[in-house]
C-alpha positions in Angstrom: 14.1 -35.0 -20.0 11.0 -36.8 -19.3 9.3 -37.4 -22.7 6.0 -35.8 -21.4 7.5 -32.4 -21.3 7.0 -29.9 -23.8 9.9 -28.2 -25.3 9.5 -24.9 -27.0 12.9 -23.7 -28.7 12.6 -20.2 -30.0 13.8 -19.8 -33.4 14.3 -23.0 -33.8 12.2 -24.9 -36.6 12.2 -27.9 -38.9 13.9 -31.2 -37.9 16.0 -29.6 -35.0 12.9 -28.5 -33.3 11.7 -32.4 -33.1 14.6 -33.3 -31.2 12.3 -34.1 -28.1 9.2 -36.8 -28.8 7.0 -34.0 -27.3 8.6 -31.2 -29.2 6.4 -28.9 -31.0 6.9 -26.6 -34.1 5.3 -23.3 -32.9 6.1 -19.9 -34.3 5.0 -17.3 -31.5 5.9 -14.0 -31.4 7.1 -11.9 -28.1 4.0 -9.7 -28.1 1.8 -12.9 -28.1 4.0 -14.7 -25.6 3.8 -11.6 -23.1 -0.3 -11.1 -23.7 -0.4 -14.5 -22.6 1.8 -14.3 -19.5 -0.2 -11.3 -18.5 -3.5 -12.9 -18.7 -2.2 -16.0 -16.9 -0.8 -14.0 -14.1 -4.1 -11.6 -13.8 -6.3 -14.7 -13.7 -4.2 -16.5 -11.1 -4.4 -12.8 -9.2 -8.0 -13.0 -9.7 -8.2 -16.6 -8.4 -6.5 -15.7 -5.4 -3.6 -18.2 -6.0 -1.2 -15.5 -6.7 -0.8 -12.4 -4.5 0.6 -9.3 -5.8 4.1 -8.3 -4.5 4.0 -5.7 -1.7 6.6 -3.1 -1.8 7.2 -0.5 0.6 10.5 1.9 0.7 12.3 3.0 3.7 13.8 6.3 3.9 17.0 5.5 2.4 15.1 4.1 -0.5 15.9 0.2 0.4 12.8 -2.0 0.5 11.4 -3.4 3.4 8.1 -4.9 4.8 4.8 -2.6 4.6 3.7 -1.4 7.8 0.8 -3.2 9.4 -2.1 -1.2 10.1 -4.0 -1.3 13.3 -7.8 -1.4 13.6 -8.2 2.6 13.7 -11.2 4.1 15.0 -12.4 7.0 17.5 -12.1 4.4 20.0 -8.4 3.6 19.2 -7.3 7.2 19.2 -9.6 8.9 21.8 -7.3 7.7 24.9 -4.4 8.9 22.8 -5.5 12.7 22.9 -2.5 14.9 24.1 0.1 12.5 23.4 3.2 12.5 20.9 3.3 10.5 17.6 6.7 10.2 15.7 6.3 10.9 11.9 8.5 9.9 8.9 7.4 11.4 5.6 8.1 10.0 2.1 10.8 12.4 1.5 12.4 11.5 4.5 11.6 14.3 6.9 10.8 13.5 10.5 9.9 14.8 13.7 6.9 14.9 16.2 3.0 15.4 16.1 0.5 15.4 18.9 -2.8 14.5 18.7 -4.9 17.6 19.4 -8.1 16.6 18.6 -10.9 14.1 17.5 -14.0 14.8 15.5 -16.8 12.5 14.7 -18.0 12.8 11.2 -21.6 12.5 9.7 -21.6 9.4 7.7 -22.0 10.0 4.1 -23.7 7.6 1.3 -26.2 5.1 1.4 -24.8 2.0 3.0 -26.6 0.6 5.8 -25.8 1.7 9.0 -24.9 -1.6 10.2 -22.1 -2.0 7.6 -20.7 1.5 8.0 -17.5 2.3 10.1 -18.1 5.9 11.9 -16.1 8.6 9.8 -13.7 10.6 12.1 -11.0 13.4 11.7 -7.6 13.5 14.0 -6.3 17.1 14.5 -2.6 17.1 15.0 0.0 19.6 16.2 3.3 20.0 14.9 5.7 19.5 17.8 8.9 19.5 15.7 10.5 18.6 12.4 9.0 19.7 9.0 6.1 18.3 7.2 5.2 21.0 4.4 1.6 20.8 3.3 1.0 17.1 4.4 1.1 14.0 2.5 1.5 10.3 3.2 3.3 10.1 6.5 4.2 6.8 8.6 3.1 7.7 12.4 4.5 5.7 15.3 3.2 6.0 18.6 4.0 3.1 21.4 0.0 1.9 21.8 -0.4 1.2 18.2 2.8 0.9 16.6 4.0 2.1 13.1 1.5 2.7 10.3 0.9 5.2 7.1 -2.0 7.6 7.1 -2.4 10.6 5.0 -2.4 14.4 6.6 -2.8 17.4 5.2 -1.9 20.8 6.3 -5.2 23.1 7.8 -5.7 26.3 9.5 -2.6 28.6 8.3 -0.4 30.3 10.8 0.7 29.2 14.4 0.9 26.7 15.6 1.0 24.4 12.7 -1.9 21.9 12.5 -2.5 18.8 10.1 -5.6 16.9 10.0 -6.1 13.1 8.8 -9.8 11.8 7.6 -11.0 8.5 8.3 -14.2 7.7 6.3 
């Protein structure tokens, strides 16, 4: 051990604590230590020197890399109207959706136009599988790869349709 290392020995006080030239006789409670560690990590994350861990579980519950979202816009989806997208829901349900329609939406808010993205909605028709009321699903398409979006069932009855809104 180098003489410049600081040694904290929990529960050791008195002459035994001074076994190192730099040892300190400091009493720190577990609560104080955890609070200090939390503040330190939060500061490191805020400063950008420590990224929070990313976690994504696949249908088997095993950890995997999170899907990378492509740049999603009206222009991205327009050529794909009528094409099938494979889906996998968080509960493991899977199947196929066809992109039926795209609708440009009116921008809301007071952001300057040059900073605003064009909001839009996608309407999908269920081709196979079961998706219930909707939720976060992983979609996959040959041109876009795999990405997560939130879909909500709309228009009761047949055919079963789901909408995703981007704003």
